[in-house]
Phi, psi and omega in degrees: 000123179302141178296336177288334179285322176295320178292327180296312182294324180295317177298317179294337177269001178104002181271139174276161185299332178264005179296138179289110187213138174228126177243127176244136182225125180233135177230134185305128182086004181231142175302148176295154176245133178235133178235117186229136178226158173075186180237154174286163176301342178270359179087010183268143171299134179289134174213181184292342183257012178286119178285122183225170177279129181276346175055231187289348170299344175300331180304323177286334175291313170306313181292326174292328172292322170307308185295322179289320177292324180298312179302327175284357186083016184281331182198170183227140187290343177273356181291153180286148176301331181296336182295326180261330185242063191291344181285347179289159178299174186301333181302337181294345184290329182267356180269121179263151178303330182289326172308311182293322180301327183254016182059037179235029183283348185064022179296160171307142185298155183297325175300320176294318180294320182295324180290329181280349180287151164233132180080205182292159181274109182237166174301311184300319182296319179289318177298320180296322177298316180293328172298325187272338187280155178283163184305132177297148181276343185267114182300143177296148178080000185257341186201153180273129173209111183306134189219111174290321179301327178295324178285330172298317177301314179300313181297321174293323169297320177294316180304315183289322185293317183279342183069024180223143180301150188298313182300324176295311182304316179293322175300316183290317191266331185241298193294308178301312182298327182270358181066036177268080191284335181255024182241138179200154166281143180222121173243026176093196007285341180288151185299332176214159177301157175298136179084350181278159178289121180289154177272179178306129186285344185286353186236155174299150181289136182274094184249006174284149177250142181115297175287334177208207171109339188273132167244132186205192182237159174293333175288319178290318177299327180286323173295319179298315174302315178297322181294319176296311179306321187270357180069027185299335177272344180083007182230013183301316178307315182289317183295327187271355183284123175306137173285168176226143169287171186298338179273000178096353183298129184277137176255157177270029177224128182264225175269090174073027181204138172287152180245117183228168176236136177210129178057038175076008182240151179282130180240127175255116189218157176198140175255170174210136181213151173208150175318108187114353184197147165229132181227136183217139175235142181222133176232141172235087183303328181292340175250001179067034185249133173231142175230135172226124179243123181239123182239113187268137186074020191246125174244026181244185176252025181295333182298327175293321178292320175300312175304312181301319181295320181290324176299314184295317182299314187276345179253351183282000000 
């Protein structure tokens, strides 16, 4: 795709020519294309190797770890959350790991969890908040309700089942095998890894793992998307399977990724955001297409409009 076409779509989505933006596009059998504009808040030119916070794109990384540890026999998606996190209140006995994967765990709402946090957002802080909050009113498996806390619980369950810290486990099972040399989980104590683009200093640092925690580059995130399209981990079919409520209702959310339809094709997509960055990934396995949009210093939803425009152009 010519760079001027990407620029045209970016302008139509509300981005100025000098806004810090990186777009990566990969189509099976062709070399990837990167279009980058602007400078980071620290004054560096934006490129496909600029390391940024991937925010909620971390959820599909967490889900992949669940799938791989499950394949090794380390845990089961139907086991109760209380088996791995016995310190949680009694409601955790009826929550299954599969509920958490598809945001149907009925956990206390993220707003309540956030209000109960003190200091930076850490895994220990999120779990402490869940212990302190009253029992949720929503029975698990009965409704979809997006839950960052649920993915923190999943990551901690995987960590305990594998007996390995999550950053090391992800490096061993995911990042190293796929050649994602600029990708890592980060839980502090500093707000961001060395050399990465810092986030807004006016907010607590996002140091919890599972719901977030991954720092990466547009280039690595594109390679990650291609690996899922090509089934390189051997679990893409499972990760892409839409979830179901306990009554059999099909959800439009699989394992850490939304499931959508566009131009008659299935699109797997997910966004991630934190004050100071927006990242969005979209994949169309049937076309071997991957798109990653990274917008630095962006607190809007323009990345979604740009991704939609790119999909329409590339799938039409």
